[in-house]
ZATORKOL-914732 format. One record per residue: residue number from 1; residue in one letter; x, y, z of N, C-alpha, C, O in turn. Coordinates in pm, 1 decimal. Atoms other than C-alpha are relative to their C-alpha. Layout:
// ZATORKOL-914732
{NUM A {X Y Z} {X Y Z} {X Y Z} {X Y Z}};
...
//
This chain:
// ZATORKOL-914732
{1 M {-36.5 -130.9 57.1} {10115.9 8256.7 -4286.9} {113.8 -27.2 -100.8} {205.7 -105.7 -77.3}};
{2 I {-109.2 16.6 99.0} {10325.8 8283.3 -4600.2} {84.0 125.5 5.3} {34.1 237.8 -1.3}};
{3 S {-95.9 -109.1 -15.1} {10629.4 8495.6 -4568.2} {5.2 92.8 -117.0} {-35.8 53.1 -226.1}};
{4 A {-15.7 -98.2 109.9} {10697.0 8805.4 -4780.5} {98.4 -47.9 -97.0} {81.2 -29.9 -217.5}};
{5 T {-102.1 59.1 85.2} {11005.4 8635.1 -4913.1} {-57.1 -111.1 -95.2} {-28.0 -115.2 -214.8}};
{6 L {61.5 112.0 78.8} {10808.5 8327.8 -5029.1} {-101.5 59.5 -100.8} {-107.6 14.6 -215.3}};
{7 L {85.8 -61.6 98.3} {10540.2 8551.4 -5185.2} {73.3 66.0 -117.8} {33.0 56.6 -233.8}};
{8 R {-84.3 -56.0 114.2} {10807.2 8740.2 -5380.4} {52.5 -111.4 -92.6} {58.4 -93.0 -214.1}};
{9 R {-46.1 113.1 87.3} {10943.2 8402.6 -5504.2} {-112.8 -52.6 -84.6} {-91.4 -81.9 -202.2}};
{10 L {113.1 36.9 73.2} {10596.1 8299.4 -5606.9} {-35.9 95.9 -112.7} {-68.9 55.1 -224.0}};
{11 A {27.3 -104.5 99.1} {10540.3 8625.5 -5786.8} {100.6 -1.7 -112.4} {65.2 19.9 -228.3}};
{12 K {-107.7 2.2 99.8} {10875.4 8595.7 -5965.3} {-20.1 -125.3 -89.2} {1.2 -120.2 -210.4}};
{13 T {26.8 122.2 74.1} {10789.3 8241.7 -6069.1} {-114.5 17.4 -98.8} {-105.9 -28.9 -212.5}};
{14 A {115.7 -22.0 86.5} {10450.2 8348.5 -6211.2} {38.4 93.9 -113.3} {3.4 69.1 -228.7}};
{15 R {-43.5 -95.7 105.7} {10602.7 8644.1 -6399.2} {86.4 -68.8 -100.2} {68.9 -50.7 -220.7}};
{16 G {-93.0 66.8 85.9} {10876.3 8428.7 -6537.7} {-69.6 -104.7 -87.8} {-32.1 -125.3 -203.2}};
{17 A {72.4 105.3 74.0} {10633.5 8153.7 -6643.5} {-76.7 62.9 -115.3} {-87.9 3.5 -222.5}};
{18 A {77.3 -63.7 106.8} {10427.0 8399.7 -6844.2} {73.9 16.5 -132.2} {12.6 31.4 -237.9}};
{19 K {-78.6 -4.8 123.5} {10717.7 8417.9 -7091.6} {-12.4 -121.9 -82.0} {19.0 -116.9 -200.9}};
{20 A {17.3 125.8 71.3} {10645.7 8063.5 -7192.7} {-151.7 -23.5 -48.4} {-183.6 -125.4 -109.6}};
{21 S {136.9 10.1 38.1} {10273.2 8124.5 -7249.5} {-16.5 -30.1 -147.0} {61.2 17.8 -229.5}};
{22 Y {29.5 24.6 140.9} {10128.4 7992.0 -7570.6} {-132.4 74.3 -20.9} {-239.7 18.1 1.4}};
{23 S {116.6 -79.4 20.8} {9887.4 8272.3 -7655.1} {-4.0 79.1 -134.2} {-14.5 201.7 -137.5}};
{24 P {-10.7 -64.5 136.7} {9902.7 8341.3 -8029.8} {-125.9 76.1 -42.5} {-120.2 162.7 -129.8}};
{25 Y {131.0 -60.2 40.7} {9533.5 8444.9 -8051.3} {-39.7 122.4 81.9} {-87.9 221.4 26.9}};
{26 S {32.9 -116.5 -84.2} {9481.0 8676.6 -7754.2} {114.1 90.9 33.1} {91.8 204.3 75.4}};
{27 Q {-117.8 -67.2 -44.5} {9839.1 8787.7 -7694.8} {-0.9 40.7 146.4} {61.9 137.9 188.4}};
{28 F {19.4 -27.1 -148.9} {9744.3 8776.2 -7324.5} {74.0 -113.4 72.2} {16.4 -216.9 105.5}};
{29 A {-93.9 100.8 -65.3} {10037.7 8585.0 -7164.9} {-19.8 1.7 150.7} {15.1 98.2 218.7}};
{30 V {21.9 12.7 -140.4} {9938.9 8464.6 -6823.2} {92.1 -101.0 60.5} {116.2 -206.2 1.3}};
{31 G {-84.1 98.4 -75.9} {10169.1 8295.1 -6566.5} {-59.0 -17.1 136.3} {-118.3 74.6 193.1}};
{32 A {52.3 26.8 -134.6} {10075.4 8129.7 -6242.9} {109.4 -85.7 70.3} {191.1 -155.8 10.6}};
{33 A {-84.1 82.9 -87.5} {10259.7 7975.9 -5953.5} {-85.1 -44.3 114.0} {-158.6 36.2 171.2}};
{34 V {76.9 55.5 -107.3} {10105.3 7745.4 -5695.5} {97.1 -54.0 105.9} {196.5 -120.3 76.1}};
{35 L {-77.1 55.5 -118.6} {10245.3 7667.6 -5347.9} {-77.5 -109.2 53.2} {-193.9 -89.0 87.8}};
{36 T {66.8 122.7 -49.5} {10155.2 7319.8 -5235.2} {29.1 -19.9 149.4} {116.1 43.0 209.6}};
{37 G {-14.7 34.2 -138.0} {10117.1 7171.0 -4891.6} {138.4 -51.2 33.3} {180.3 -38.3 148.3}};
{38 S {-132.2 47.6 -30.3} {10461.0 7015.0 -4921.7} {105.5 107.8 -10.8} {223.3 83.9 15.8}};
{39 G {-92.0 -107.0 12.2} {10614.5 7352.5 -4984.9} {59.4 19.9 -134.5} {134.1 115.8 -153.8}};
{40 K {-53.0 -10.8 133.0} {10697.6 7295.6 -5350.1} {-83.5 104.6 -78.4} {-201.3 128.4 -51.8}};
{41 I {65.0 -95.1 87.6} {10617.5 7554.1 -5612.2} {-7.1 -59.4 -142.8} {89.2 -116.2 -194.4}};
{42 Y {12.9 50.2 146.2} {10477.2 7461.0 -5962.2} {-51.6 121.3 -76.1} {-134.0 199.3 -28.3}};
{43 A {37.7 -111.2 92.9} {10439.9 7704.2 -6249.2} {-90.1 -49.5 -110.8} {-90.2 -168.3 -142.7}};
{44 G {83.6 34.3 111.1} {10189.4 7710.7 -6530.1} {-23.0 126.7 -84.4} {-6.8 239.8 -38.7}};
{45 V {31.0 -106.4 90.4} {10096.9 7917.7 -6830.0} {-131.5 -27.4 -69.7} {-177.4 -141.6 -70.1}};
{46 N {119.1 18.2 83.0} {9783.3 7974.0 -7042.4} {46.2 -68.0 -129.5} {155.6 -38.5 -177.6}};
{47 V {-27.4 69.0 125.5} {9780.0 7750.8 -7352.3} {-125.3 9.7 -80.7} {-230.6 -43.7 -46.1}};
{48 E {119.8 -26.0 80.3} {9550.8 7860.1 -7627.5} {-1.4 -107.2 -114.6} {95.9 -177.9 -140.8}};
{49 N {16.7 96.2 108.1} {9412.3 7652.1 -7915.7} {-91.2 63.0 -106.0} {-181.9 137.8 -69.7}};
{50 A {83.5 -54.0 106.8} {9257.0 7743.3 -8251.1} {-144.8 -24.8 29.9} {-228.6 57.4 -7.2}};
{51 S {133.7 37.7 -43.7} {8943.9 7570.9 -8111.9} {-11.1 59.2 137.7} {18.1 -9.6 235.6}};
{52 F {-5.2 -74.4 -124.1} {8896.1 7831.9 -7837.4} {-45.1 -74.5 123.2} {14.3 -55.0 229.2}};
{53 G {49.0 74.5 -108.9} {8704.2 7601.6 -7612.2} {95.6 -98.9 61.5} {67.7 -148.7 170.5}};
{54 L {-97.7 90.4 -44.5} {9011.9 7380.0 -7571.4} {120.1 68.7 61.2} {223.2 5.5 84.5}};
{55 C {-108.0 -68.7 -69.6} {9227.0 7651.6 -7413.4} {11.1 -39.2 145.8} {-84.0 -92.0 203.5}};
{56 N {-15.9 25.2 -142.8} {9366.0 7611.9 -7066.4} {66.5 116.9 63.6} {161.9 172.3 9.1}};
{57 C {-55.2 -116.3 -75.9} {9437.5 7884.6 -6809.1} {131.8 -39.2 70.4} {161.0 -156.9 91.5}};
{58 A {-123.1 16.2 -71.6} {9768.1 7930.5 -6633.0} {-22.0 -67.9 141.7} {51.6 -157.9 182.0}};
{59 E {21.9 59.4 -135.3} {9626.1 7849.0 -6289.6} {-21.9 -147.0 -5.2} {39.5 -222.5 70.2}};
{60 R {28.8 136.8 10.2} {9484.9 7521.2 -6397.0} {119.4 -81.7 -50.5} {140.7 -194.9 -7.0}};
{61 S {-118.8 69.5 47.7} {9802.7 7429.8 -6589.5} {93.7 -24.0 124.3} {144.0 -135.2 140.4}};
{62 A {-79.8 10.6 -115.8} {9998.8 7491.8 -6266.7} {-47.7 -109.6 99.5} {27.5 -192.9 150.2}};
{63 I {63.5 92.3 -90.4} {9754.9 7299.5 -6055.2} {8.7 -145.3 -45.8} {37.2 -235.6 32.8}};
{64 F {-3.6 130.9 63.1} {9741.7 7003.3 -6294.9} {139.7 -55.9 1.5} {157.0 -177.1 14.2}};
{65 T {-139.1 41.2 -4.8} {10123.6 6992.8 -6301.5} {28.9 -46.3 139.7} {94.4 -148.9 157.8}};
{66 A {-15.8 34.7 -141.6} {10121.4 6984.5 -5919.6} {-62.1 -135.5 32.9} {-1.3 -219.6 99.0}};
{67 A {72.0 117.6 -22.4} {9862.7 6712.8 -5913.1} {70.8 -125.4 -64.0} {75.0 -235.0 -8.1}};
{68 T {-75.5 105.4 68.3} {10062.4 6509.0 -6164.6} {116.5 -47.6 79.7} {152.3 -165.2 73.4}};
{69 A {-115.2 28.2 -83.7} {10355.3 6522.8 -5924.9} {-44.6 -60.4 134.3} {40.0 -90.9 218.3}};
{70 G {46.0 60.3 -116.6} {10131.1 6384.0 -5652.0} {-48.8 91.8 106.1} {-92.0 45.7 211.8}};
{71 E {45.0 -99.4 -95.2} {10042.1 6703.7 -5473.8} {-151.8 2.0 1.4} {-218.7 -13.2 -100.8}};
{72 R {143.3 9.6 -20.3} {9693.8 6716.6 -5325.7} {-47.8 122.9 76.9} {-168.2 134.4 99.5}};
{73 K {40.8 -114.3 -79.4} {9692.5 7047.0 -5127.4} {72.4 120.1 -57.2} {193.8 121.0 -78.1}};
{74 I {-49.6 -128.7 51.0} {9729.4 7401.4 -5260.6} {-17.5 101.7 111.6} {-128.2 114.6 163.8}};
{75 T {10.9 -105.7 -105.8} {9803.5 7680.3 -5004.9} {-6.7 137.3 -57.0} {-63.9 227.2 4.7}};
{76 C {-4.5 -132.7 51.7} {9861.5 7971.1 -5236.9} {5.7 -11.9 -150.5} {66.4 -103.5 -205.9}};
{77 V {-13.9 -12.2 150.5} {9814.5 8068.9 -5604.0} {27.6 145.3 -25.5} {-40.5 233.1 27.3}};
{78 V {-34.9 -135.1 47.1} {9977.3 8374.6 -5757.9} {-16.6 -1.0 -151.8} {38.6 -86.6 -220.9}};
{79 V {35.0 -15.8 136.4} {9850.1 8484.2 -6095.7} {54.1 137.2 -49.9} {26.2 243.5 5.6}};
{80 Y {-58.5 -123.2 60.5} {10043.2 8732.9 -6316.7} {-66.9 22.2 -133.3} {-81.5 -70.1 -213.5}};
{81 T {51.4 -38.8 132.6} {9883.5 8920.0 -6606.0} {68.7 125.1 -41.1} {91.8 211.2 43.8}};
{82 P {-72.5 -108.5 51.5} {10060.9 9170.7 -6829.9} {-91.0 121.6 -23.0} {-104.7 168.6 -135.9}};
{83 T {106.9 -103.6 10.7} {9805.0 9443.2 -6762.8} {31.6 106.5 101.4} {113.5 83.1 190.3}};
{84 P {-22.2 -102.8 -102.4} {9795.8 9771.7 -6568.5} {-86.9 -22.5 125.4} {-56.0 32.1 231.3}};
{85 T {75.4 39.7 -114.2} {9524.8 9629.6 -6339.2} {-7.6 -149.0 8.9} {9.6 -220.2 -90.1}};
{86 V {0.3 153.9 -20.8} {9491.1 9280.3 -6191.1} {-120.5 -60.7 -62.6} {-225.4 0.9 -81.8}};
{87 T {103.5 86.9 56.1} {9288.9 9005.0 -6341.4} {-15.3 -118.3 93.1} {80.4 -194.1 109.3}};
{88 P {16.4 113.7 -90.2} {9146.3 8753.9 -6098.3} {-24.3 -127.1 -79.2} {-55.5 -120.2 -198.1}};
{89 P {23.2 124.3 65.0} {9112.9 8382.1 -6176.9} {-150.8 -6.9 -54.7} {-244.0 48.7 3.5}};
{90 C {132.2 22.1 56.6} {8816.9 8283.2 -6399.4} {-78.2 -97.1 85.2} {-20.7 -155.0 177.4}};
{91 G {84.0 92.7 -78.2} {8532.4 8073.0 -6260.3} {50.0 -146.7 0.1} {52.1 -214.0 103.1}};
{92 A {-53.2 136.6 15.1} {8674.0 7745.9 -6391.1} {123.2 -18.7 86.3} {136.3 -120.9 153.7}};
{93 C {-116.9 6.2 -84.8} {9005.2 7818.3 -6220.6} {-31.5 -2.2 145.9} {26.5 -79.5 222.2}};
{94 R {47.2 -13.2 -137.7} {8834.2 7914.4 -5897.6} {-49.2 -139.3 45.5} {-19.7 -182.1 157.1}};
{95 Q {55.7 128.8 -36.2} {8656.0 7578.0 -5900.9} {113.3 -102.8 17.3} {108.4 -183.5 110.2}};
{96 V {-108.9 94.7 -9.7} {8980.8 7381.9 -5962.2} {83.1 35.6 120.7} {127.2 -56.6 189.2}};
{97 I {-70.4 -32.6 -119.4} {9160.1 7577.3 -5689.3} {-78.4 -54.6 123.8} {-16.9 -104.0 218.3}};
{98 N {80.5 40.4 -112.6} {8871.3 7491.2 -5454.2} {17.9 -155.8 24.5} {8.2 -204.1 137.3}};
{99 E {-18.0 142.8 -18.4} {8933.2 7119.5 -5521.3} {127.5 -31.1 90.6} {126.1 -123.7 171.6}};
{100 F {-120.7 24.3 -70.4} {9282.1 7140.2 -5377.4} {32.7 98.5 108.2} {127.1 76.8 184.2}};
{101 G {-34.5 -104.2 -98.7} {9272.8 7453.2 -5160.3} {-112.1 88.0 31.9} {-102.4 207.2 2.8}};
{102 P {115.9 -83.0 -21.6} {8935.0 7577.2 -5047.9} {23.8 123.8 90.2} {-56.9 216.7 93.5}};
{103 Q {-42.6 -117.2 -84.3} {9109.9 7815.9 -4804.0} {124.0 64.7 -56.9} {184.4 150.2 7.9}};
{104 A {-123.8 -52.3 58.2} {9397.3 7893.6 -5040.5} {3.0 152.6 -9.4} {-101.3 215.1 -28.6}};
{105 R {-15.8 -131.7 26.2} {9534.6 8238.4 -5062.9} {16.3 22.7 -153.2} {88.8 -53.0 -217.8}};
{106 V {-5.9 -22.3 143.7} {9492.1 8383.7 -5417.3} {48.4 147.2 -17.0} {-20.1 240.8 24.2}};
{107 L {-56.5 -129.9 21.3} {9711.5 8677.8 -5514.5} {15.1 24.5 -151.2} {85.2 -48.3 -221.6}};
{108 S {-8.0 -36.5 135.7} {9667.3 8842.3 -5847.2} {91.2 128.5 -10.8} {71.9 229.1 57.4}};
{109 I {-93.5 -112.6 20.6} {9948.8 9070.4 -5966.9} {8.0 36.2 -146.0} {-35.8 -40.7 -231.6}};
{110 C {-2.1 -54.4 140.2} {10015.8 9280.6 -6284.0} {121.1 84.9 -18.2} {213.8 75.9 62.3}};
{111 D {-113.9 -83.9 23.1} {10255.4 9530.7 -6425.6} {-0.9 130.7 73.2} {82.5 217.2 46.4}};
{112 S {1.5 -116.7 -87.6} {10162.3 9794.5 -6174.2} {-0.6 -43.8 147.6} {14.8 -163.1 173.8}};
{113 D {2.7 39.7 -137.9} {10142.6 9799.2 -5794.2} {-136.6 -52.8 43.3} {-155.2 -91.3 158.8}};
{114 D {138.6 49.0 -28.8} {9771.3 9695.9 -5816.2} {4.7 -149.6 44.5} {74.1 -229.6 -18.3}};
{115 R {-1.6 135.0 -48.7} {9709.4 9376.6 -5622.8} {-141.5 -46.2 44.4} {-221.2 33.0 94.6}};
{116 L {125.4 55.8 -59.6} {9415.8 9149.4 -5538.3} {46.5 -117.6 82.6} {101.3 -214.8 30.6}};
{117 D {-56.8 101.6 -96.7} {9496.1 8940.7 -5227.2} {-122.2 -45.9 83.7} {-165.0 23.3 176.0}};
{118 L {120.1 58.2 -68.0} {9200.2 8720.4 -5109.7} {20.9 -143.3 24.1} {119.8 -201.7 -20.2}};
{119 T {-1.5 147.4 -5.5} {9127.8 8369.7 -5008.2} {-105.3 -52.8 -94.5} {-198.2 17.5 -134.1}};
{120 L {83.8 63.1 98.8} {8955.5 8132.6 -5234.9} {-146.8 -0.2 42.9} {-235.0 22.1 -40.0}};
{121 D {139.5 -0.3 -43.8} {8642.4 8108.3 -5022.2} {-67.2 137.3 -9.7} {-190.0 145.2 -12.6}};
{122 T {54.3 -136.0 27.7} {8598.1 8487.8 -5064.6} {-25.6 14.8 -153.0} {-123.2 77.4 -194.3}};
{123 L {21.3 -5.9 146.3} {8637.4 8451.8 -5443.1} {-111.0 -89.9 -50.9} {-174.6 -63.7 -153.0}};
{124 L {95.7 102.2 42.5} {8410.8 8155.6 -5463.2} {-82.7 -52.0 121.4} {-70.4 -165.3 167.8}};
{125 P {86.5 34.4 -122.4} {8157.8 8162.4 -5174.2} {-99.9 -110.5 -39.6} {-149.8 -114.5 -152.1}};
{126 G {97.7 108.7 21.7} {7932.0 7850.5 -5135.2} {46.3 -94.3 -104.7} {-36.8 -152.1 -174.8}};
{127 A {-46.8 88.7 108.0} {8157.2 7647.4 -5363.6} {-46.3 -147.4 10.7} {-62.0 -200.3 120.8}};
{128 F {25.5 141.6 3.4} {8065.2 7296.8 -5466.8} {142.4 -63.3 5.2} {235.3 -17.7 -61.5}};
{129 G {-127.1 68.9 -9.7} {8346.6 7059.2 -5370.5} {-13.8 -144.6 47.9} {-124.7 -197.0 58.3}};
{130 P {-2.7 137.5 -41.6} {8446.0 6715.1 -5252.8} {-97.8 -35.3 110.4} {-158.1 -142.6 108.5}};
{131 G {92.5 20.3 -111.0} {8239.6 6749.1 -4935.4} {-140.6 -16.4 -40.5} {-219.2 -78.1 31.4}};
{132 N {134.3 9.9 48.5} {7928.4 6777.2 -5140.5} {-37.9 -134.9 -51.1} {-156.0 -165.3 -67.7}};
{133 L {22.5 130.8 54.8} {7970.7 6427.0 -5272.5} {-14.4 -108.6 102.9} {-44.8 -223.8 72.1}};
{134 G {9.0 89.1 -119.0} {7970.9 6271.0 -4922.5} {-87.7 -110.0 -5.6} {-97.9 -185.9 90.9}};
//
């Protein structure tokens, strides 16, 4: 169970991270915070590119940063979007979350009280993952 205090910290981290987003094309600044199995928090932002296929989402940026630091387990992902309603992680992000946290809690927040609070296995049922390579 993740405490309310820790969830507020993750939400604050995600909101703060969005300020560093590189989103000159969409103007859609997204921030994410991931809580790892070691208890550390890593932030990420979306990074756009003029060649749109080379963009990277905030969730994946945060997870890749955590992986670079040697983390291998994600227990929670908080995604902030500057919108009146929540925006859940895209399919690619769901797949990457699955790699490190198939049971991870995923909380999407925005500029209102709207929330989406689910586990990854609910967002990505029947996911392909490491166990399928057995």
